[in-house]
C-alpha positions in Angstrom: 70.5 110.6 157.2 71.5 108.8 154.0 75.0 109.7 152.8 75.2 111.3 149.4 76.7 109.3 146.6 79.0 111.4 144.4 80.2 110.2 141.1 82.8 112.3 139.3 83.3 112.1 135.6 86.1 113.9 133.9 85.8 115.2 130.3 89.3 116.0 128.9 90.0 118.5 126.2 86.7 120.3 126.6 86.5 124.1 126.4 83.8 125.5 128.7 83.1 129.2 128.9 80.1 129.5 131.2 81.7 130.8 134.3 85.1 132.1 133.5 85.2 133.7 130.1 84.8 137.4 129.7 82.0 139.1 127.8 83.1 140.7 124.6 83.1 144.5 125.0 81.2 146.9 122.9 84.2 148.2 121.0 84.9 144.8 119.4 82.3 145.4 116.7 81.1 148.4 114.8 77.4 148.2 115.4 74.8 150.8 114.4 72.4 149.8 117.2 72.4 151.9 120.3 72.3 148.7 122.4 72.7 145.0 121.8 73.1 141.6 123.5 74.2 138.2 122.2 73.0 135.4 124.5 73.4 131.6 124.3 69.9 130.2 124.8 70.4 127.0 126.8 72.7 128.5 129.4 71.7 132.2 129.3 75.3 133.1 128.9 75.9 136.6 127.6 78.7 136.6 124.9 78.5 140.2 123.8 76.9 143.4 125.2 76.7 147.0 124.2 74.8 149.3 126.6 72.8 146.2 127.7 70.8 147.8 130.5 69.9 151.1 128.8 66.1 151.4 129.0 64.6 152.4 125.6 61.3 152.1 123.8 61.0 148.5 122.4 58.0 149.0 120.1 56.4 145.7 118.9 59.1 143.6 120.5 56.7 144.0 123.4 54.6 141.3 121.9 57.1 138.7 123.1 55.7 139.1 126.6 52.2 139.0 125.3 52.9 135.7 123.6 54.7 134.4 126.6 51.8 135.0 129.0 49.4 133.5 126.6 51.4 130.3 126.2 52.0 130.0 130.0 48.3 130.3 130.5 47.8 127.4 128.1 50.5 125.4 129.8 48.9 125.9 133.2 45.5 124.8 131.8 44.0 128.3 132.3 43.4 128.7 128.5 43.4 126.6 125.3 44.7 127.4 121.9 41.3 126.5 120.6 39.5 129.1 122.8 37.3 131.4 120.8 37.7 135.0 121.8 35.4 138.0 121.1 36.9 141.2 119.7 36.2 144.3 121.9 35.8 147.8 120.7 39.2 148.6 122.3 40.8 145.9 120.1 39.0 147.0 117.0 40.2 150.6 117.5 43.9 149.8 117.7 46.0 151.5 115.1 49.2 150.4 113.4 49.6 146.9 111.9 46.5 144.8 112.3 44.3 142.1 110.8 41.3 144.4 110.8 39.1 142.7 113.4 35.6 144.2 113.8 33.8 144.6 117.1 32.3 141.3 118.0 34.4 139.2 115.6 35.4 135.8 116.9 39.0 134.6 116.7 40.8 131.6 118.2 43.7 132.1 120.6 45.8 130.1 118.2 45.0 132.3 115.2 45.5 135.5 117.3 48.9 134.3 118.3 49.8 133.6 114.7 48.7 137.1 113.7 50.8 138.6 116.5 53.8 136.5 115.8 53.9 136.7 112.0 52.1 140.0 111.3 52.6 141.9 114.6 48.8 142.5 114.7 48.0 145.1 117.4 44.3 144.3 117.4 45.0 140.6 118.0 47.3 141.4 120.9 44.5 143.3 122.7 42.1 140.4 122.2 44.7 138.0 123.7 45.3 140.3 126.6 41.6 140.7 127.5 41.0 136.9 127.2 44.0 135.8 129.2 43.6 138.2 132.2 39.9 139.0 132.1 40.7 142.7 131.6 43.2 144.7 129.6 44.5 146.5 132.7 44.9 143.2 134.5 47.0 141.9 131.7 49.3 144.9 131.7 49.8 144.4 135.5 50.7 140.7 134.8 53.2 141.7 132.1 55.0 143.9 134.6 54.9 141.2 137.3 56.3 138.6 135.0 59.0 141.0 133.9 60.2 141.3 137.5 60.0 137.5 138.0 62.3 137.1 135.0 64.8 139.6 136.4 63.9 142.3 133.8 65.0 145.2 136.0 64.8 148.0 133.3 61.4 147.2 131.8 58.0 148.9 132.2 55.0 147.9 130.1 52.0 150.2 129.5 50.3 148.2 126.8 50.3 144.8 125.0 51.2 146.0 121.6 54.2 148.3 121.9 52.5 151.3 120.3 53.4 154.7 121.8 50.6 156.1 123.9 49.8 159.3 125.7 51.8 159.2 128.9 54.7 157.1 127.7 55.8 154.0 125.8 56.8 150.5 126.8 60.4 150.6 127.9 63.0 147.8 128.1 66.7 147.0 127.6 68.5 144.7 125.2 69.4 142.4 128.1 65.8 142.3 129.4 64.6 141.5 125.8 67.0 138.6 125.6 65.7 137.3 129.0 62.1 137.2 128.0 62.9 135.8 124.6 64.8 133.0 126.2 61.8 132.2 128.3 59.4 132.3 125.3 61.6 129.9 123.3 61.0 127.2 126.0 57.6 126.8 124.3 58.5 124.8 121.2 55.2 125.7 119.4 56.6 129.2 118.9 58.9 128.0 116.1 55.9 126.8 114.1 54.7 130.4 113.9 57.9 132.4 113.8 59.0 130.5 110.6 55.8 131.2 108.7 56.9 133.6 106.0 53.5 134.5 104.7 49.8 133.5 104.5 48.0 134.7 101.4 44.6 134.1 102.9 44.8 134.3 106.7 41.4 133.6 108.2 40.0 134.0 104.7 40.4 137.8 104.9 43.9 139.2 105.0 47.4 138.7 103.5 49.8 138.0 106.4 53.5 138.7 105.8 56.3 138.0 108.3 57.8 141.2 109.6 61.1 139.3 110.0 61.1 137.9 106.5 64.5 139.2 105.4 66.3 137.6 108.3 64.4 134.3 107.9 65.3 134.1 104.2 68.9 135.2 104.3 70.5 134.0 107.5 71.3 130.2 107.8 69.5 128.7 110.8 67.3 131.7 111.4 63.8 130.9 112.8 62.6 133.9 114.8 61.7 136.0 116.6 60.1 139.5 116.7 60.8 142.9 115.1 59.7 146.3 116.2 59.7 149.9 114.9 58.3 153.3 115.9 59.7 156.7 115.2 60.8 157.0 118.9 62.1 153.4 119.2 63.9 153.2 115.9 64.4 149.6 114.6 64.5 146.9 117.2 64.6 143.2 117.1 64.9 140.0 119.1 66.4 137.5 116.6 67.3 133.8 117.1 69.0 131.2 115.0 70.1 127.6 115.6 72.9 125.5 114.1 73.4 121.9 115.2 72.8 122.0 119.0 73.7 125.7 119.4 71.1 128.5 119.6 71.8 132.2 120.1 69.5 135.1 120.8 70.4 138.6 119.6 68.5 141.6 120.9 69.2 145.0 119.3 67.6 148.4 120.0 67.4 151.7 118.2 69.0 151.0 114.8 68.7 153.6 112.1 67.1 151.4 109.4 66.1 147.7 108.9 69.2 146.9 106.8 71.6 148.1 109.5 69.5 146.2 112.1 69.9 143.0 110.1 73.6 143.7 109.6 74.1 144.0 113.4 72.2 140.8 114.0 74.2 138.9 111.4 77.5 140.2 112.8 76.7 139.1 116.3 75.4 135.7 115.3 78.4 135.1 113.1 80.6 135.8 116.1 78.6 133.4 118.3 78.5 130.5 115.9 82.1 131.0 114.8 83.5 131.2 118.4 81.3 128.9 120.5 79.3 125.7 120.4 76.9 124.2 122.9 77.6 120.6 124.0 74.8 118.7 125.7 76.2 116.3 128.4 72.7 114.9 129.2 69.4 115.3 127.5 66.2 116.1 129.5 64.8 112.8 130.7 68.0 110.8 130.4 68.3 108.1 133.1 71.3 109.0 135.3 71.1 106.2 137.9 68.8 103.7 139.4 68.4 104.2 143.2 67.1 101.9 145.9 63.7 102.8 147.3 63.2 102.3 151.1 59.8 100.9 152.0 58.4 101.4 148.6 56.1 99.1 146.5 58.9 99.2 143.9 62.4 98.3 145.1 64.2 100.8 142.8 63.4 103.9 140.8 65.1 105.5 137.8 66.5 109.0 138.3 66.4 111.4 135.3 67.6 114.9 134.5 64.9 117.6 134.8 66.4 119.5 131.8 69.2 119.4 129.4 72.7 119.5 131.0 74.5 121.8 128.5 77.8 123.5 128.4 78.9 126.4 126.2 82.3 125.7 124.7 84.9 128.1 123.3 86.1 126.5 120.0 89.6 127.9 120.6 90.4 127.0 124.2 91.1 123.5 125.6 90.4 123.0 129.2 89.2 120.2 131.6 85.6 120.1 132.7 84.0 117.8 135.3 80.5 117.0 136.2 79.3 115.4 139.5 76.1 113.5 140.3 74.8 114.0 143.8 72.2 111.4 144.9 71.4 109.6 148.1 72.1 105.9 148.2 68.5 105.2 149.2 65.3 107.2 148.8 62.3 106.9 151.2 58.8 106.1 149.8 56.3 107.5 148.9 57.7 109.3 145.8 55.9 111.5 143.3 56.9 111.7 139.6 59.0 114.8 139.1 60.1 114.9 142.8 63.6 116.4 143.1 66.0 114.0 144.8 69.4 115.3 143.8 71.4 117.2 141.2 74.2 117.3 138.6 76.9 119.9 139.1 79.0 121.1 136.2 82.4 122.2 137.5 85.4 124.1 136.2 88.5 124.3 138.4 86.5 122.8 141.2 84.0 125.7 141.0 80.3 124.8 140.4 79.2 126.8 137.4 75.9 125.1 136.7 73.5 122.9 138.6 70.6 120.8 137.1 68.0 119.0 139.3 67.6 115.2 139.2 64.0 113.9 139.6 62.2 110.5 139.9 60.5 109.4 136.7 57.4 107.6 138.3 55.1 107.6 141.3 56.0 105.0 143.9 53.6 104.3 146.8 54.7 103.2 150.2 54.6 99.4 150.6 51.9 97.9 152.9 52.7 96.2 156.2 52.3 92.6 154.8 54.6 93.4 151.9 57.3 94.8 154.2 57.0 91.8 156.5 57.4 89.4 153.5 60.5 91.2 152.4 61.9 91.0 156.0 61.4 87.2 156.2 62.8 86.7 152.7 66.0 88.7 153.7 66.3 86.6 156.9 66.1 83.3 155.0 68.7 84.5 152.5 71.1 85.4 155.4 70.5 81.9 156.9 71.6 80.3 153.7 
């Protein structure tokens, strides 16, 4: 068994608040919203919470899960953004905000996602659901399965739009909304759509206006995500903004009006950006070390980080932070690109507070018998010299 090589690097005067800082309590701010969560996107660290796990109607914020499942299907090769989809009678008959699709109308998955993201189109959300899962009921089942996979313990979906229906409404919590928003934001294409403020001739037929327009126009760094409203739910939102390398997600539920909702979002984001910053130690794909390959066609392989190695820093505190690279001295061929061979640990006071996997960046086949024999003789000759 190869021994593990451990390299320890000390970063002085760095403030890290991922594993030891306390969450700001609800009484720190005067918020109108019944519940709220402020989360840093790269680490998932919750900075502030107010009634974070109360299960409430979430209205059109539901569509974050609809968008997520569609983009995951595209990523897995099960769908394409260029897929043409046919509008069903169920989709045509949807009420609320819509792009007025008629039974039999064709729309691409890309256009439907834009309509959902920008205009909160209920009819488009149904077309997406039926296309991705093969049936509307199957899509709702998948929404609930995915929610459980993400740890959304206080969420139950009954439709893809968020409209109240006979028998109940979609229910979720501020924390659960932040979780699914964080997952959706891993798909970079989302920002292309969430930042569209309006389209005066969408698909040549409707005026599309972003339901999140006021936030996008008035908050520096704002670039998403999804609003919601029904009489039962009140005003809800999942909002996100980025400054430099720091991105925060704010989820609020049951505000009295859109202005108070925006005020709550701004208050929490101001706290986040004013008190914390995200420092990236290594970027996804950075080469960490070059390791010897045993019995491989190549003698060495570069080891890279699978994702960004980030730390959430408190601007006021000054503490010591360490990170440690754990890799074997030698790796056995064959190797597959993306294969996990080690990790980086971020530590505070000798406690591991984050671990990021290290992977090989290329395929390496096992060397043939003659190649291995040649290397053996070469090594023997070098030792004789």
